[in-house]
Every structure is written in C-alpha cells, then in structure tokens.
DRENTIKOL-935846 format. One record per residue (C-alpha): residue in three letters; chain; x, y, z. Coordinates in steps of 0.05 Angstrom, whole numbers. Each point is the difference from the previous one (the first is absolute). Layout:
N
ALA A X Y Z
...
//
This chain:
494
MET A -735 -80 1513
ASP A 42 64 4
ALA A -39 61 -37
GLN A 66 -9 -64
ALA A -23 -75 -2
ARG A -83 23 -7
ARG A 16 50 -62
PRO A -26 -9 -58
ARG A 54 -12 -57
ARG A 4 51 -54
PRO A -16 -23 -68
ASP A 71 -9 -45
TRP A -13 51 -58
THR A 74 -14 -27
ALA A -36 -60 -13
TRP A -39 30 -63
LEU A 58 31 -35
PRO A 13 -52 -37
LEU A -72 -5 -27
GLY A 5 84 -7
LEU A 57 -3 -38
ALA A -26 -51 -49
LEU A -70 41 -7
LEU A 47 64 -19
ALA A 39 -47 -54
PHE A -76 -21 -30
ALA A -14 77 -6
VAL A 61 22 -14
ARG A -5 -48 -61
ALA A -65 2 -22
ALA A 6 79 -3
GLY A 45 0 -58
LEU A -17 -71 -33
THR A -32 33 -65
ALA A 41 57 -10
GLN A 51 -19 -51
SER A -20 -40 -60
LEU A 10 -66 -18
TRP A 70 -25 -27
ARG A 24 -43 -46
ASP A 18 -54 52
GLU A -71 8 38
VAL A -43 -8 -65
ASP A 45 -60 -14
ALA A -29 -24 74
LEU A -60 4 -22
MET A 4 -36 -69
PHE A 41 -66 38
ALA A -51 -4 50
THR A -61 2 -62
ARG A 39 -42 -38
PRO A -38 -77 -6
LEU A 21 -37 62
PRO A 44 -52 -38
GLU A 40 60 -34
LEU A 1 28 73
LEU A 26 -58 29
ASP A 47 -15 -51
MET A 38 62 28
PHE A 19 -48 49
ARG A 54 -35 -30
ARG A 8 37 -64
PRO A 81 34 -14
GLY A -9 76 21
ASP A -66 12 33
ASN A 4 33 63
GLY A -55 -2 49
PRO A -55 -52 -10
LEU A -23 -1 75
PHE A -23 63 -1
PHE A -31 5 -68
LEU A -38 -67 20
ALA A -26 26 60
LEU A -16 66 -28
ARG A -49 -35 -53
PRO A -53 -19 53
TRP A 0 68 30
LEU A 4 33 -66
ALA A -66 -45 -25
ALA A -37 34 71
ALA A 22 76 13
GLY A 5 8 -74
HIS A 67 36 -42
SER A -14 66 13
GLU A 62 34 26
PHE A -16 7 70
GLY A -19 -78 -3
LEU A 62 -19 -33
ARG A 36 19 53
PHE A -36 6 67
PRO A 31 -75 13
SER A 70 35 4
ALA A -24 57 44
ALA A -31 -55 45
LEU A 74 -48 -3
GLY A 35 69 12
THR A -46 12 64
LEU A 9 -72 29
ALA A 82 1 -13
VAL A -7 53 68
PRO A -21 -29 51
LEU A 33 -72 -28
TYR A 62 48 -4
TYR A -18 16 72
VAL A 5 -72 35
LEU A 65 -16 -40
VAL A 33 64 28
ALA A -29 -16 68
ARG A 28 -73 -1
LEU A 74 20 -17
THR A -4 69 40
ASP A -54 32 46
ARG A -64 34 -6
ARG A 20 68 0
VAL A 57 -17 -58
ALA A -58 -32 -33
LEU A -58 60 4
LEU A 60 42 -30
ALA A 19 -44 -63
ALA A -74 -16 -14
LEU A -18 75 9
LEU A 55 11 -59
LEU A -30 -59 -44
THR A -63 35 9
LEU A 25 65 -34
ALA A 53 -26 -38
PRO A -5 26 -62
TYR A 30 -48 -42
HIS A -46 -58 34
THR A -60 51 -8
TRP A 6 11 -80
TYR A 10 -89 -10
SER A -64 1 45
GLN A -36 41 -46
GLU A 27 -45 -66
ALA A -42 -57 -35
LYS A 62 -44 4
MET A 38 -53 45
TYR A 45 42 43
ALA A -46 22 59
ALA A -6 -80 10
LEU A 71 -10 2
THR A -1 45 65
VAL A -49 -48 38
LEU A 28 -59 -35
THR A 76 15 17
PRO A -14 21 79
ALA A -37 -58 11
ALA A 53 -49 -34
LEU A 39 26 53
LEU A -41 12 65
LEU A -19 -76 -17
THR A 76 -18 -4
VAL A 5 45 68
GLU A -51 -42 35
ALA A 14 -60 -39
ALA A 73 -1 31
ARG A -3 13 67
ARG A -67 -49 12
GLY A 3 -44 -49
GLY A -59 -36 -18
LEU A -22 -42 -68
TRP A -61 51 -10
ARG A 50 66 5
TRP A 54 -35 -39
ALA A -63 -19 -51
LEU A -18 67 -7
LEU A 58 38 -16
TYR A 17 -60 -50
VAL A -78 22 -31
ILE A 15 82 7
THR A 80 -3 -37
SER A -30 -43 -60
LEU A -58 42 -13
SER A 44 58 5
PHE A 37 -30 -55
TYR A -58 3 -54
THR A -11 63 17
HIS A 63 39 -9
LEU A 60 -36 -35
LEU A 48 33 47
ALA A -32 -12 65
ALA A 41 -70 -4
LEU A 56 38 26
ILE A -47 7 65
VAL A 28 -74 0
PRO A 75 12 23
VAL A -25 65 47
GLN A -31 -58 42
ALA A 57 -44 1
ILE A 38 47 37
TRP A -57 13 49
LEU A -9 -66 7
ALA A 76 -8 13
LEU A -1 62 42
LEU A -60 -6 40
PRO A 6 -30 66
ALA A -46 -70 17
SER A -5 -50 60
ASN A 11 -59 -32
ARG A 62 19 -53
GLY A 16 -73 -32
ARG A -67 -10 -12
ARG A -15 66 -31
TRP A 62 -15 -48
LEU A -43 -51 -31
ALA A -65 29 -8
ILE A 52 57 -22
ALA A 26 -44 -58
GLY A -71 -33 -19
TYR A -24 57 -10
LEU A 44 44 -37
ALA A 6 -66 -45
ALA A -78 -12 -10
LEU A 8 71 -20
PHE A 25 -35 -62
LEU A -62 -29 -27
PRO A -39 60 -7
TYR A 46 44 -40
LEU A 19 -52 -40
PRO A -49 20 -63
LEU A 34 66 13
ALA A 67 -15 15
ALA A -3 -49 -77
TRP A -7 62 -52
GLN A 34 54 53
VAL A 65 -36 -7
GLY A -2 -5 -73
MET A -13 74 -5
TRP A 52 23 43
LEU A 51 -40 -36
GLY A -16 20 -69
PRO A -11 63 -35
PHE A -72 19 15
GLU A -8 74 11
THR A -43 25 58
GLY A -7 75 -26
HIS A 42 34 56
PRO A 61 32 6
PHE A 62 -28 41
VAL A 7 40 69
PRO A 58 0 31
LEU A -10 -26 80
GLY A -2 75 28
ASN A -47 25 -40
ILE A -42 -52 26
LEU A 10 12 60
ARG A -14 78 -4
THR A -55 -16 -36
LEU A -37 -43 40
ALA A 21 58 58
ALA A -34 54 -29
ALA A -57 -41 -22
PHE A -9 -31 73
SER A 5 66 13
VAL A -47 55 -24
GLY A -32 -41 -59
VAL A 0 -8 -69
LEU A 8 77 -14
ALA A 71 -17 36
ASP A 46 58 12
ARG A 64 -28 -3
GLN A 30 63 30
TRP A 36 -22 72
ALA A -18 51 24
VAL A -83 -19 5
LEU A 16 -60 19
LEU A 43 11 67
PRO A -57 -7 44
TYR A -6 -81 -25
MET A 75 0 -10
LEU A 19 9 82
ALA A -57 -36 16
LEU A 23 -63 -35
VAL A 64 8 25
ALA A -25 12 69
GLY A -39 -68 -3
ALA A 54 -33 -26
LEU A 64 26 42
LEU A -29 42 68
TRP A -58 -53 13
ALA A 35 -65 -1
GLY A 47 36 58
GLN A -55 1 55
GLY A -30 -41 45
GLU A -3 -72 -18
ARG A 58 0 -48
ARG A -3 -59 -31
ALA A -68 -10 -5
ARG A 11 64 -37
ARG A 50 -6 -46
ARG A -34 -69 -22
THR A -57 32 -16
VAL A 30 62 -29
GLY A 33 -67 -44
LEU A -58 -22 -27
LEU A -19 61 -20
LEU A 55 25 -37
THR A -10 -74 -36
TRP A -71 3 -26
LEU A 28 85 -27
LEU A 63 -14 -27
LEU A 0 -84 -20
PRO A -51 8 -61
PRO A 36 57 -33
LEU A 60 -26 1
LEU A -26 -60 -28
VAL A -33 44 -50
PHE A 62 16 -20
GLY A 36 -55 1
VAL A -53 -42 -50
SER A -5 71 -50
LEU A 80 -12 -6
GLY A -36 -48 -50
MET A -64 27 -22
PRO A -17 75 39
ILE A -69 -12 37
PHE A 1 66 41
THR A -62 33 9
GLU A -7 39 69
ARG A -74 -19 15
TYR A 19 -86 -11
LEU A 42 19 68
ILE A -62 27 32
TRP A -6 -57 57
CYS A 63 23 21
LEU A -32 77 21
PRO A -18 -34 60
ALA A 64 -13 29
TYR A 23 72 -7
LEU A -60 26 27
ALA A 12 -33 67
LEU A 70 23 1
LEU A -14 56 -10
ALA A -44 -4 56
LEU A 48 -30 47
GLY A 44 71 -15
VAL A -53 35 21
VAL A 1 -40 70
ALA A 73 15 6
LEU A -2 68 -21
ALA A -56 11 57
GLN A 41 -36 46
LEU A 70 42 -21
TRP A -38 68 10
ARG A -76 0 0
PRO A -15 62 -44
MET A 49 -36 -68
GLY A -38 -63 10
LEU A -70 50 -12
ALA A 31 46 -54
THR A 32 -60 -30
LEU A -73 -37 -7
LEU A -35 67 -13
ALA A 42 15 -62
VAL A -15 -75 -27
LEU A -74 7 16
ALA A 2 76 -32
LEU A 33 -35 -67
ASP A -47 -59 6
LEU A -61 29 -6
SER A 25 57 -49
GLY A 16 -61 -42
VAL A -63 -27 0
ALA A -31 67 -17
GLN A 40 10 -55
GLN A -11 -75 -35
ALA A -71 13 4
LEU A -7 69 -30
ARG A 46 -7 -56
PRO A -1 -34 -63
ILE A 57 -49 -3
LYS A -32 -66 -41
SER A -22 12 -74
ASP A -72 33 15
PHE A -34 -38 -54
ARG A -60 8 28
ALA A 11 78 -17
ALA A 20 -18 -69
ALA A -55 -44 -9
ALA A -49 44 19
TYR A 24 59 -44
VAL A 5 -44 -71
ARG A -74 -27 18
GLN A -30 63 6
GLN A 28 31 -67
ILE A 8 -71 -45
GLN A -49 -10 -58
PRO A -24 -54 -43
GLY A 63 -11 -54
GLU A 51 12 40
ARG A 57 -59 34
LEU A 34 1 61
VAL A 78 -9 -6
TYR A 37 -27 57
GLN A 67 2 19
ILE A 35 -39 27
PRO A -57 -53 -31
TYR A -11 -28 86
ILE A -27 64 24
ARG A -59 -7 -39
TYR A -27 -47 58
THR A 3 42 44
PHE A -33 54 -35
THR A -56 -46 -20
TYR A -3 -12 80
TYR A -31 77 8
TYR A -27 4 -90
ASP A -42 -54 16
PRO A -64 12 43
GLN A 7 -67 29
HIS A 70 2 19
ASP A 17 -53 -39
PRO A 81 4 -28
ARG A -24 -53 -53
ALA A -52 46 -30
THR A -7 4 -72
SER A -41 60 -11
ALA A 55 48 -22
ALA A 30 -16 -65
TRP A 77 8 11
LEU A 70 -12 -28
ASP A 56 -18 36
GLY A 59 31 -17
PRO A 59 -35 -36
TYR A 55 -18 45
THR A 50 35 -33
ASN A 73 -1 45
GLN A 24 -57 -35
GLY A 16 35 -65
MET A -64 10 -35
THR A 9 50 -62
GLU A -46 57 -7
ALA A -31 -33 -65
GLU A -22 -61 50
VAL A -33 43 48
ALA A -38 38 -52
ALA A -30 -69 -40
TRP A -15 -22 68
MET A -39 71 33
ALA A -29 -7 -73
GLN A -26 -64 3
GLY A -24 2 75
LEU A -29 69 -11
GLY A -40 -20 -73
ASP A -53 55 -15
ALA A 2 38 74
SER A -19 66 -1
ALA A 40 25 69
ALA A 57 -37 46
TRP A 9 -2 75
LEU A 72 0 15
ILE A -12 -28 70
ALA A 84 -2 33
SER A 21 -32 55
GLU A 70 -21 14
ALA A 13 7 -76
SER A 73 0 -5
MET A -10 -75 24
TRP A -27 -23 -68
ASP A 21 59 -53
ALA A 56 48 35
ARG A 7 28 -72
GLY A -76 31 -3
LEU A -13 -34 -69
SER A -66 -11 14
GLU A -28 63 35
ARG A 51 30 -65
TRP A -43 -29 -47
LEU A -67 24 28
ALA A 30 75 -7
GLU A 25 -14 -64
GLN A -77 -34 -26
GLY A -42 54 34
ALA A -13 55 48
ALA A 11 0 81
THR A -67 26 16
ALA A -3 -18 84
HIS A 59 -3 48
GLN A -10 -19 73
GLU A 63 -12 46
PHE A -25 -46 63
SER A 44 -28 43
ARG A 49 -52 -34
VAL A -56 2 -54
ALA A -3 37 -56
VAL A -57 8 -50
THR A 4 25 -67
ARG A -52 10 -57
TYR A 15 -5 -73
GLU A -46 20 -60
LEU A 18 -45 -53
ARG A 0 17 -74
PRO A -36 -34 -46
//
C-alpha cells in the first residue's frame, strides 16, 4: 500500500454548509420575530385557528376562505404554546428555516452543489423571505410546499416509482388548501414534467396524465365556487395591475424586500445577475442541460404571474405576497448569474455577489428597525395607561378592534369584551351627517370621553364624518400618532 493510500481522508467540512445556512436562517428570522406589531391579518390567523372546530373545518368548502389548512395546523400549536407574538409567529420562522435546506436539495438536483449553496445563501438572507418568515400567515409554508412539490416532480420524472407520484400528489394537494393561488404550481409542474429527461418516456406520459387528471379531485371543492366568483361581479378589493407593473413589483420585492425601492439603480446588481443567469450560464458547459435548467426556472418564475394577470382581466387578484413561492426561482437564477459572471471575470462575479448580499442585509435590518405594520402594540399600551372608567373606545375601521384588543387584553384575547367600545359607522355609501350623529350619539350614550382609534379609516369613512362629529361634540385632550395608527381622546360635553 503506497503512502497516498495510507493517508487518512480529510473530512469534507463543506457537507455541513447547508446545515450552517439553516442555522443562520433561523437566527435571522428568530432575531426579529417580534420587532413589528401584529397586523390585522395575523390576528385573523389567531381567530380562525381558535374558532370552534366545526367552523374552522367549514372553511374548507366555504366560498372566499383562503388557507384553511394553515389555520388547522396552527390550532394545536397555539393550544400548546399560547397566544404570544413569539408563539404565534414561531411556526412561520420554523417553516422559513426548513425552506433553506429543502431549496438547497432542489437546486442541487437541477444544477450542482456550488450553485445550490449560493442559492441557499441568497434565500437565507433574502429580505422578502425573512419578512414573511416573521409573519403569522401561510406564506412561509408556501416556500416549503412548492419547492417540495417541484423537487418531487423532478424525482418522479427521472426515477418514477408509485410512492414518489403519490407523495407528489399529496404535497401538491395540500398546497391548494394552504393558499388558493398555489394551484398555479400545477401548470408549472406540467411543463417541468414535459421538459425533464426520463429513462422511459412512454410509461412516464401515462403517469403524468394520471397524476394531472387526479389533481382535479382535491381541487373540485375550490373550483366549485372559484369559477362562479371569477365569472360573476365579485369584488376582491384589489386594483387591476398591468402585467409590466406586476413584474416590476415582484422584481423589487424579491430583491430588496417589503421596503422595496423600485429605483433601478438600486436593483442593478440583481438585474445584472438575473440576466446573466438567464442568458450567460446556459451558454457555458453542457449547454443542452443548462438550457433546460434555465427554462425550468423561468417557467417557475414567470408562468404564475402571467396566469395571475390573465385571471385579473376578469377578477383582479394580484398582491405580490401571493406569489412569494416564485421567489426561489428568482434567487436560483441570481445564483446562476453570479457563477456565470465569475467564470467570465472573477472580480465581476464577486462584486455582484457582495453587492447583492449587502443590499439583502440592509433590507433585513431596515425591516426589523423601522415600524412598518400598524403599531397597535404601542397604541394599546398608550390608551391602557390613560383611559378612565366611563370612557369608551371608538374603532374606525371597526375590524381593527380585534388587533387592538389583542394587545389591550392581558390574555391576548382579540375577542375580549372587557373594554366598552363602539364600531365606527360605514359612511362610504352616502351615509349623511345626521345619520352619523344618530349612530355616534346612540353608541356612546353617557360616556364621559371617547378614544378614537383610527387606522385605514378612509376604507370606511373617507369623509371623516365620525371624527368630525367627535370634534364638534367634545374637545381633543390627547393625541398620539403611531405607525399607521392614530389615537385621539375627546372629552365629551354632557
């Protein structure tokens, strides 16, 4: 035996890098988990998950309800962990962390280990993914379910096996009930299945046909009411967004996060890497395989926004967070671009990567340090310190009552009734000043003072009639502005 053969093999420490990135991802997400106050959608998640079980299960078939599976899964966790901000958001942080190693495996299947590590690093520090890994909603879950479904798509196409197709069927079906627009993963899967290589294409086409046909079964309860809503006059509350604006909005959000700066000078490193990933990387090395990989990623990135735009022609539904599950495709293309630029000229690839990482870290820090969501936490603390017996809370808009009450109540119960309140009137359909006066006078009765809690008030009272009545019937003795919430105390005249 020669000396080289006797030499002990050095451990491959790089094999631990995916685990290290997962730990880093958890640290980033857990560190800012309670930096922002809960907003009304997050309190909705708490209310849906803790409603009577028959009502929760009814969400699986009731028109307009979105994400019932997430709320059902959240229910036992909240029973064990309680209703604190940290407890409510922790499942999203855990899911956002799990997305990183899962994403690494998927990208490694499509490219190589080096690109996969780089893509996983970009997901670890992505401001947009970090933000929604710190929110008590289903969006972090989508970044686990959809990459898992696509990973199983790759495995089922290449290796077959009944259990792989069955598991793919289950994961895809679960995604439907986690978010309505996750159903758009199915046309993406169909194109992937057509493009991916297989050892026995004849038998695979039968499996593909059976799989896609079977997916109609779990989707039928949703389709039963979605088609009617799309063809009818249903108002979604979303404005129509042209396709160009959809793509620009996603590019900005996927790059620098929820505080997206749409100045293209800021986004230049991302756009450079994206173009290089889509065009240059495919021309290096094994071109046929690389072109196929780029085609798969572009399908994942672009087809869902195109389909959303198509649906929006009849029923506007675009909101960028609904398509967060396309973010991993965007980051994979960035990773390909960095590698391609480095192969052309190493300093250019390194400079692009450093610029992207610097902007990512800046985005994560700003999201944690700047108040962005409606700060009901501070507003409730302010009122609780000053309110006196006989005074009443007035909510405009009424639905913010649950979020305010979550912080006002010591047990974090958004349905608590310990504080006397009045829901502000809806005046945007022509309610007169006299009708507003009657509403307010009857609701406040003999209250000595009224605290107006205002957030997004123009959605309910664009003319400000409720506030005008309070100003006419009393004197403002305290006022405080918080992020997206204003609190004013009115001393009412007898």
